[in-house]
C-alpha positions, 0 to 999 in steps of 0.5 A: 459440514466440516467444522474442522475446516472452520477458523480458528480450527484451521488458519487460512493465510493469504499473501497480499498488499505488496510494497517494493523498494530498490535495495540501496547501494550500501544496504547489506544483503546476507547470503541465504541457506538456499544459496547466495543472494547476489543479484538481489535488486529489490526488497518487497514486503507482503501482508501475510494474513487471514482476513482476506477478501478472496470470497464473500458471504458464508465462505468468507466468514467461515474462513476468517471467523467462526459463526454461532449460527451457520443458518444466518451466515450473513448476519453480523451479529453471528460473526465472532471476531477472533482477532487478527493474524498478520505477519510481515513477509519479505522477499529479495527479488532479482532484476526481473522481480523473481523471488531469490529468497523470502522469509515471514516474521512476526511483529508481535512484541517487536517494540515497547508500545502496544498497538503500533507497528507490532499489531498493524498491517498493510506495511509499506517499505521506503528508503532514506539514504542507505536505510530501509524502513517499514511503515504502517499507519502512523509509525515506522522503523528501520530494518536490517537483514544482518545483525545491527547495533540497537536492533532486535531480531524479529521472531520467525512466524513459523517454525518451518521458516527457520531457513528464511533470512533473519530480519532485525528491527530498530528497538524503537519506533518513530512516528509521522504524527504526534502520538500524544495527540493523534491516534496512530490508527487514524490513518494508514495512508502515509506515504514517505519519500525523500525530496530533491534536496534529501529531505525526508517527507511524509504526504497525507493527502496528495489531492490538491494545492496547496500541497502541505508536506511534513518533514520526517525525523526518522531517528526520534522515538515515537514518544516525541512528535516526529511531525514538523511542518516545513519552515516555509509552509506559510509561504506555500499559501502565498505561492499557491497555484490552482489545483489542476483539473483531472486529465479525463472524465470518468463514468460517474459523471455520466451515470450520476450527473446530478447528486444532491447538494453536498453529496458525493460518491467518494470519500473526501480527498484522495489518499496516499498510495505510493510515491515517488518515481520520476518523470520528465515534464513533456512540456519542459525537457529540463524539468523532472517531476515526481510521479505518484499514485493516490487512491479514493473509494466510494463511500460506506455504508451503501445507503449513502449512495445512489442506486447503481453505485456500490460502496467501498470500490477503490480507484487510483489516480496518477499525479505529478508534483514538483520535486522541491518546495512548494511541491505543487501538484502540476497534473492529475489523471482521472480515476482508473483501476488496475486489473485482475491477475491472469490465471497463469502469469509467466507460466506460474500459478499459485493456490491463491490464484487458483482459488481466486479464479475458481471463486464465484464470490469475488465482487466485481467493480460496479459503478453504474455498469459492471467493469472488468476490474476488482472491486478493491485494488490497493496500490502501495508502491511506485518506483523507477525500474532499476534497469530501465528508467523509462519504466515504473514498477507498481505494486498493488493488492487485489481484493485483500487476496493476491499480490501483483506487480506490474510494469508501465511505460512512463511514456504511456503514463505521461500521455494520460497525465498530459493528453 
């Protein structure tokens, strides 16, 4: 009834799918026009986009794409794809995860190659030494918050953001895959981390043993292969340990005990979400392990699933692995979900939270029965809390609508992994 409020006449931008890193000791953090940035402990990234999932059906599509026939609002043939609007949001956070300063920049025309880092979304931050990198799909590049040789300043996304701190990105991108042989859009679940010996690695599928990881070459441009198997990969099969059983069963085994041969509710294998925090092996007080989170989801389209299962439901799983070769996964939890935000968390509410809580269109999680979980929660980071090594911070997006960061006790996580 109000065509002026339908996209593209009006652009609705939501902030969701956050990632977070601890700011390296020698990473320069500038003062901001709103005051000093002293006290900045974490750097967080956010996807700022209009392809949200805060509502379903007609409202959803009217907010991100116009229709040729509003009377057939749910017909895919009537949806007009007006392209993506995705910006990179960055925020300096204090020790309690409060925002000190933030900015929103555009990645359009940020590099020499089209359809790579400049056009993608769901950014993840990771660190190598004293550098902070932004990654998405198969490409990544370091960023700086001060002028740096060989880096270019990214454009502010909005004129009103001129007071935000500037962001600089290296003039060329690197890749976790050989872009000459693999489409960089093929996967967005690349997880980067540094092992106990300082080797930068990328993990594609933390689901079973053997657990192949690949060494990252962060200073090579994407025109060359940046994925090189570790020299001892062949020995990994020789040293192979059985994949650990999950630490607890989940409801699909109750509601869907018998499926046809070869049929599964879930996509094949777990995908990367976030890594790595550290955790002590409760069975060996001298052994430190890496703690990560993977995810899986139910298959799409719905016709491939039995009655009572809904497609594209996201689940997470904790896993722990060795900190050096052969990087065996030593424990895995069962599937779990991370919950909805409350209407007011820490006494603060936002328009997006209000929209989320007032909407009757957000899909619940359904797997035989309905659960008090979002249909989609998408973890992008897990890391040790800087001032409390017994706690981890987990950042995740809720239904491509909201950002949320939670703290969890490592003791509680260990009790899940090693019951």
